[in-house]
C-alpha positions in Angstrom: -1.4 94.9 150.7 -1.9 95.9 146.9 -4.8 97.7 147.8 -2.6 99.7 150.2 0.1 100.5 147.5 -2.6 101.7 145.0 -4.0 103.8 147.5 -0.6 105.4 149.3 0.6 105.9 145.2 -2.9 107.6 144.5 -2.2 109.9 147.4 1.4 110.6 146.3 0.1 111.5 142.7 -2.4 113.9 144.1 0.0 115.5 146.7 2.4 116.1 143.8 0.0 117.5 141.7 -1.4 119.6 144.8 2.2 120.8 145.7 3.1 122.0 142.0 -0.2 124.0 141.7 0.7 125.3 145.1 4.2 126.4 143.4 2.8 128.0 140.3 0.1 130.2 142.3 2.5 131.4 144.3 4.7 132.8 141.3 1.5 134.0 139.8 0.7 136.0 143.2 4.4 137.5 143.3 4.0 138.2 139.4 0.3 140.2 140.1 1.9 142.0 142.7 5.0 142.9 141.1 2.5 144.4 138.4 0.4 146.4 141.3 3.5 147.9 142.0 4.0 149.2 138.6 0.7 150.1 138.5 1.3 152.5 141.5 4.7 154.3 140.0 2.7 155.2 136.9 0.1 156.7 139.1 3.0 158.4 140.9 2.4 157.3 144.9 4.4 158.8 147.2 7.5 157.5 149.3 6.2 155.9 152.1 4.4 153.8 149.8 6.9 152.9 147.4 9.1 152.1 149.8 6.5 149.6 152.1 5.8 148.2 148.3 9.1 147.1 147.7 9.8 146.3 150.9 6.5 143.9 151.1 7.8 142.9 147.3 10.5 140.9 148.6 9.2 139.7 151.6 6.1 137.9 149.2 9.2 136.9 146.9 10.7 135.6 150.0 7.6 133.2 150.6 7.4 132.4 146.9 10.7 131.4 146.5 11.1 128.9 150.0 7.8 127.6 148.8 9.3 126.5 145.6 12.0 125.3 147.2 10.3 122.9 150.0 7.9 121.7 146.8 11.4 120.6 144.9 12.5 118.8 148.0 9.3 117.3 148.5 8.8 116.6 145.1 11.7 114.4 145.0 10.3 112.5 147.8 7.2 111.9 146.5 8.6 110.4 143.1 10.7 107.9 144.9 7.9 106.8 147.0 5.8 106.7 143.7 9.0 104.9 141.9 8.9 102.1 144.8 5.3 101.8 144.9 5.3 101.1 141.1 8.2 99.2 141.2 6.3 96.7 143.8 3.0 96.8 141.8 4.9 95.9 138.7 4.0 99.1 137.3 7.6 101.1 136.6 8.4 98.5 133.9 5.6 98.8 132.0 5.4 102.6 131.8 9.8 103.9 131.9 9.7 103.8 128.1 6.6 105.8 127.5 8.0 108.1 130.0 11.4 108.0 128.6 9.7 108.6 125.2 7.9 111.7 126.6 11.1 113.0 128.4 12.4 113.3 124.7 10.0 115.0 123.2 9.1 117.3 125.7 11.9 119.4 124.3 13.1 122.8 126.1 9.7 123.6 128.3 9.8 120.6 129.7 13.0 120.9 131.1 13.0 124.9 132.1 9.6 124.9 133.6 10.3 123.3 136.7 10.4 124.3 140.5 14.2 125.2 140.2 12.9 127.7 137.4 10.0 129.1 139.6 12.7 129.6 142.6 15.0 131.8 140.3 11.8 133.8 138.9 11.2 134.5 142.8 14.6 135.5 143.5 14.5 137.9 140.3 11.3 139.5 142.0 12.8 139.9 145.3 16.3 141.5 143.7 13.9 143.6 141.7 12.1 144.9 144.6 15.6 145.4 146.7 17.4 147.7 143.6 14.1 149.5 142.9 13.8 150.2 147.3 17.5 151.2 147.6 16.6 153.6 144.6 13.9 154.9 146.0 15.8 155.7 149.8 18.8 156.7 147.4 16.2 159.3 145.4 14.2 160.4 148.7 
C-alpha cells in the first residue's frame, strides 16, 4: 500500500506544478495579447480592428480568469490529498516545521503571487478591455 501512496503523492505534486505552470502561462498570454493591442493603438489601426481587439482581450481575460479560478480550487484539493498521503506515510510531521519556516521567510512575494493574484490581474485586463471598448465605441 505504501507504494500506491507514494505513486499518487508523486502524481498529485506533478499535477499541482502543471496547473501552476498553466495558470502563469494564461496570464502571460493575456499580457502578450494586451501588448499587441497597444502596438495596434500605436500603429493607428482602424476602429473595426480595435473594437474586435478589445472584445477579444475581454474574452481572453475571462478564459484566463476561469482557468486561474478553477486551478485555485483544484490546488486546495491537491494539497488535501498531499497532506493525507504524507500523514499516512508519516512524512507530514517531519516536514511541517520546515514548511512553516519557509513560509515565514518567503515574505510578501510568497503571499501575493498566488492563483488569486492571477485571477485579479486577469479581471483587470478584462476591465481595461471593456473601458477601451466603450471609449472606442463612443468615439467612433
